[in-house]
C-alpha positions, 0 to 999 in steps of 0.5 A: 500499500505505501508502494501505490502512495509513494508512486502517486506522490512522485508522478504528481511531484514530476507533474508539477515540475514539469508544469511548473518552469517555462517549458518547451524547447530552449529558445535564443531572441529574435528580432529584425525589421520588415521594409520595402523600398527602405521603408517599416511596414507595419502590422505584418505578421512575421512567422518562422515556420520549420518546412520539415516540422511545421508545428514547430514555429515563432511569430510576433507581428510589425510595429510601425516603424516595421520592427518585431520581436518573435514569440515560440509557441503558446507559452509565451517564450521569447526568440525561436528554437535553434534551426533553419526556417521560411519567413512567411508573411501574412496580413499588413493589408489595406482595403482597395480604394473604390472603383480600383478593379480589386475592390468589391461592387456594392451592389447598386447600378453595378449590373446585379453584382452583389456586395462581398468582403474587400480582398485586401491587397498587401505589401508583398508578393502572395509567395511571402504567404507560404512556406512553400513558396517564402523566397527566406530562408533564416538560421536562428542561432545564439547571438544572431543579427537582427533580420532584414526582411526586404521585400523589395 
């Protein structure tokens, strides 16, 4: 009977210890800037995706100057796990100007067209939106310089 109690106590203590730390793999700080034509781009979601393990990713969002800091996983650990990644960009789009080809029809005087959600125009090519087609690969390692993501 005592052996069962000790075993239960050991399992509980192990779970408490594992659940109380920062958890997950070790990370290194990753910062950078997203620019186009030398100008920082705001509200772009920057993700580093490991092509061999897409669940292993870090992400952050650019501020008004295009600067970002990455966070790993759902626990909010700063940085990324060392390794090779593809840079994936999403968001940062603006609604098209009314009257342009990509602006939605309002349905009024447009020959029966219906109103639809606007298609956001992003300041970067769609190839950046997927790790399969992203043109940029980076290696995360200790002491690395900030990432300079130019989408010119």
